[in-house]
C-alpha positions as CSV (number, residue, x, y, z in Angstrom):
1,X,47.5,-16.2,23.1
2,X,43.8,-16.0,22.5
3,X,44.6,-14.5,18.5
4,X,47.2,-17.5,18.5
5,X,43.6,-20.0,19.3
6,X,41.5,-17.1,16.5
7,X,44.0,-17.8,14.0
8,X,44.2,-21.2,14.2
9,X,40.7,-22.1,13.9
10,X,39.4,-19.7,10.9
11,X,42.6,-21.5,8.8
12,X,41.5,-24.9,10.2
13,X,38.0,-24.3,9.1
14,X,39.7,-22.8,5.2
15,X,41.2,-26.2,5.1
16,X,37.7,-28.1,5.3
17,X,35.9,-26.1,3.3
18,X,37.9,-27.0,0.2
19,X,38.1,-31.1,2.0
20,X,33.8,-29.8,1.2
21,X,35.0,-28.6,-2.0
22,X,36.9,-31.3,-2.8
23,X,34.3,-33.8,-2.4
24,X,32.0,-32.0,-4.1
25,X,34.1,-31.5,-7.0
26,X,34.6,-35.8,-7.3
27,X,30.8,-36.0,-6.6
28,X,30.3,-33.9,-9.6
29,X,32.3,-36.3,-12.0
30,X,31.0,-39.2,-10.4
31,X,27.4,-37.8,-11.9
32,X,28.7,-36.3,-14.8
33,X,29.5,-40.2,-16.1
34,X,32.7,-39.0,-17.9
35,X,35.4,-42.3,-20.1
36,X,38.1,-42.9,-17.7
37,X,40.4,-40.0,-19.4
38,X,38.4,-36.7,-18.2
39,X,37.3,-39.0,-15.0
40,X,41.1,-39.2,-14.4
41,X,42.1,-35.5,-15.2
42,X,39.2,-35.1,-12.6
43,X,40.5,-37.2,-10.0
44,X,43.6,-36.0,-10.1
45,X,43.2,-32.3,-10.1
46,X,40.7,-32.9,-6.7
47,X,43.7,-35.3,-5.2
48,X,46.1,-31.5,-5.5
49,X,43.0,-29.8,-3.6
50,X,42.9,-32.2,-1.0
51,X,46.4,-32.3,-0.1
52,X,46.2,-28.2,-0.4
53,X,43.3,-28.9,2.3
54,X,44.7,-31.5,4.2
55,X,47.5,-28.8,4.6
56,X,45.8,-26.5,5.9
57,X,43.6,-28.3,8.2
58,X,47.1,-30.0,9.7
59,X,48.7,-26.3,9.8
60,X,45.4,-25.1,11.5
61,X,45.2,-27.5,14.5
62,X,49.0,-26.6,14.8
63,X,48.5,-23.6,15.4
64,X,45.3,-24.0,17.9
65,X,48.2,-25.8,19.4
66,X,50.5,-24.0,19.4
67,X,48.0,-21.3,21.4
68,X,46.9,-23.2,24.0
69,X,50.6,-24.4,25.2
70,X,52.0,-20.6,24.9
71,X,48.7,-19.9,26.2
72,X,49.2,-22.7,29.6
């Protein structure tokens, strides 16, 4: 079940990459000194990306655990 662990690690790393993308998106929005409406729009978009990233990381970690359990 090594292949399952490797796939899980790849999915988890992809999710972490999305988390870093979300953080950079929020930092850029803060640096631009946007008005309240534009900032709210940016943050709502970032929340959607953040939820997707967390879900991707969580699913990847579940796959890793499944692969480790099946390997044992």
